Every structure is written in C-alpha cells, then in structure tokens.
Legacy VTK file of the C-alpha trace (Angstrom):
# vtk DataFile Version 3.0
C-alpha trace
ASCII
DATASET POLYDATA
POINTS 170 float
116.715 138.067 43.963
114.580 135.719 42.050
114.725 135.804 38.177
112.575 137.722 35.690
110.953 136.360 33.183
112.778 137.631 30.025
112.105 136.075 26.518
115.202 136.008 24.945
113.919 133.935 21.794
111.604 136.475 20.791
114.300 139.179 21.363
116.391 137.475 19.102
113.975 137.331 16.305
113.396 141.098 16.427
116.760 141.740 16.194
117.452 139.381 13.348
114.035 139.886 11.597
114.261 144.237 12.034
117.788 145.094 13.023
118.839 142.580 10.236
121.508 141.004 12.528
122.851 137.611 11.956
120.995 134.536 14.037
124.291 134.078 15.578
124.716 138.206 16.478
120.920 138.440 17.857
121.142 135.388 19.876
124.406 136.572 21.601
122.687 140.169 22.026
119.338 138.564 23.467
121.369 136.672 25.942
123.887 139.369 26.904
121.008 141.093 27.662
119.032 138.931 29.668
122.022 138.232 31.725
122.293 141.656 32.480
118.698 142.470 33.242
117.914 139.041 35.159
121.019 140.270 37.108
120.283 143.295 38.481
116.773 143.816 38.723
114.413 143.236 41.290
111.106 141.948 41.356
108.277 143.093 43.739
108.760 140.036 45.862
112.120 141.158 46.106
111.136 144.542 47.283
108.726 143.315 49.387
111.213 141.039 51.284
113.549 143.871 51.682
110.289 145.605 53.086
109.306 143.336 55.110
113.331 142.942 56.518
113.312 146.789 56.927
110.419 146.911 59.324
111.777 144.400 60.895
114.967 146.535 61.521
113.211 149.187 62.324
110.829 147.933 64.995
113.858 146.199 66.634
115.675 149.410 66.353
112.628 151.285 67.626
112.454 148.748 70.254
115.839 148.668 71.349
116.073 152.490 71.417
113.014 152.877 73.497
114.797 150.506 76.307
117.539 152.205 76.066
115.829 155.860 76.539
113.779 154.196 79.429
117.081 152.977 80.863
118.959 156.335 80.260
116.214 158.311 81.971
115.944 156.451 84.732
119.380 156.363 85.363
119.301 160.329 85.131
116.374 160.307 87.463
118.516 158.110 89.934
121.280 160.717 89.485
119.036 163.652 89.822
117.699 162.267 93.147
121.026 161.729 94.217
122.223 165.465 93.532
119.078 166.797 94.874
119.435 164.960 98.311
123.366 165.659 98.720
122.195 169.510 98.029
119.501 169.223 100.299
122.097 168.134 102.812
124.411 170.717 101.838
121.781 173.320 102.078
120.782 172.436 105.782
124.625 171.917 106.580
125.135 175.722 105.468
121.653 176.832 107.151
122.687 175.404 110.518
125.999 176.954 110.268
124.550 180.680 109.264
121.938 180.002 112.176
125.129 179.213 114.920
126.882 182.137 113.525
123.720 184.328 113.930
123.487 183.355 117.250
127.083 184.154 117.986
126.810 187.602 116.363
123.931 188.186 118.412
125.333 187.394 121.744
128.430 189.330 120.656
126.495 192.234 120.318
124.081 191.949 123.387
126.771 191.815 125.566
128.425 194.794 123.582
124.898 196.558 123.957
125.033 195.945 127.849
128.714 196.843 127.968
127.750 200.264 126.270
124.645 200.690 128.237
126.706 200.231 131.421
129.031 202.651 130.353
126.597 205.364 129.526
125.008 205.204 132.707
128.480 205.224 134.613
129.081 208.177 132.432
125.936 210.220 133.517
126.228 209.453 137.149
129.713 210.507 136.692
128.410 213.589 134.801
125.618 214.456 137.380
128.311 214.093 140.476
130.064 216.528 138.607
127.120 218.994 137.770
126.054 218.865 141.537
129.914 219.733 142.478
129.879 222.549 139.945
126.307 223.768 141.172
127.047 223.474 144.908
130.312 225.001 143.969
128.470 227.975 142.157
126.167 228.160 145.267
128.942 228.723 147.415
130.717 231.194 144.981
127.025 233.308 144.984
126.673 232.911 148.897
129.849 234.321 149.193
129.641 237.366 146.636
125.956 238.103 148.221
127.313 238.263 151.545
130.284 240.062 150.434
128.209 243.008 148.568
125.494 242.604 151.262
128.511 243.023 154.056
129.719 245.861 151.590
126.801 247.843 151.203
126.301 247.517 155.417
129.515 249.067 155.615
128.822 251.961 152.909
125.686 252.775 154.635
126.583 252.986 158.014
129.562 255.178 156.661
127.304 257.235 155.001
125.195 257.260 158.052
127.937 258.298 160.249
129.217 261.097 157.559
125.812 262.569 157.495
125.628 262.111 161.210
128.757 263.943 161.599
127.454 266.771 159.117
124.185 267.208 160.755
125.872 267.827 164.152
127.488 271.099 164.414
LINES 1 171
170 0 1 2 3 4 5 6 7 8 9 10 11 12 13 14 15 16 17 18 19 20 21 22 23 24 25 26 27 28 29 30 31 32 33 34 35 36 37 38 39 40 41 42 43 44 45 46 47 48 49 50 51 52 53 54 55 56 57 58 59 60 61 62 63 64 65 66 67 68 69 70 71 72 73 74 75 76 77 78 79 80 81 82 83 84 85 86 87 88 89 90 91 92 93 94 95 96 97 98 99 100 101 102 103 104 105 106 107 108 109 110 111 112 113 114 115 116 117 118 119 120 121 122 123 124 125 126 127 128 129 130 131 132 133 134 135 136 137 138 139 140 141 142 143 144 145 146 147 148 149 150 151 152 153 154 155 156 157 158 159 160 161 162 163 164 165 166 167 168 169
C-alpha cells in the first residue's frame, strides 16, 4: 500500500493550540496517529490494484472452471456412450435369448398339439368302432327279438286257429 499524505505538523499545531498540549505531547500524538493511519489505510490506487488482481484471479478461475467443466462433460458423455453401447449389446443378447426360447416353446407346443390331435383322432376312431359294434350288436338283438316275437305271434295265431277249428268242428 502506498502512503497517504498526512499533515502531522498541522495536527501537532491544532493539538497544541486548541487542546492546550505541550509541543512534545502534540508532536508525539501527531506522529503516533500518522503511523497508525499510514499503516492501515488503503488508497484508491491500492483498491484499484486489488480489484484488477481479483478480476484477473476471477477470470483465471472462470477459464480454469470452464475448461474443467468441458473436460468433465466430455468424460461423462463418453461414459454415457459406453454405458449405452454396453446396454444395447446386453439388450440384443437378451432379445436373442428370448427369441430362441420362444422358438423352443413354440416347437414344443406344436409337438404337443400334434400329439393331442393324434390322440383325439385315435380316441375318435376307437369310439366310432365301439359305437358301430354296439349298434351292430343292438341290431342283432332287435332282429332276434323281432324274429322271436313274430315266431311267438305266429305260434299263438296258429294255436288260436287250431283251437277255433276244433271248436267249430262238431
């Protein structure tokens, strides 16, 4: 800091004339005050130099921070790109695995459907054969009953004719 112009002689005279101090006391006070003021006061030039230095420091910090932000941004973008690439590859792998699994399930289900269809056809054929056999057996039984009933009726009718003929013959 530069020195501030301070009139110690004027202060010493004022202390001697108005405060009624001895010349030694007045000069001592003036010198002490001058030392204190000159040691701690800043001039406009000091403030301007400090402002310029602070602005330069701020500009340097801003520049440094700007480049640091750009570097971090670049690193993060690269990291994001890497993560994206890895995740896309992982998604593709999972998609391929799932497609393979789906095809396997589809093949298995188609085979099961074919097996069930064949079982149903075999069951249908078996049921048809069984129904035909039962119908044939039923026909046979019906024919037997009809022949038996017709035979029985014939015997009854013949017996009635013979009984009538004997009754009518005196």
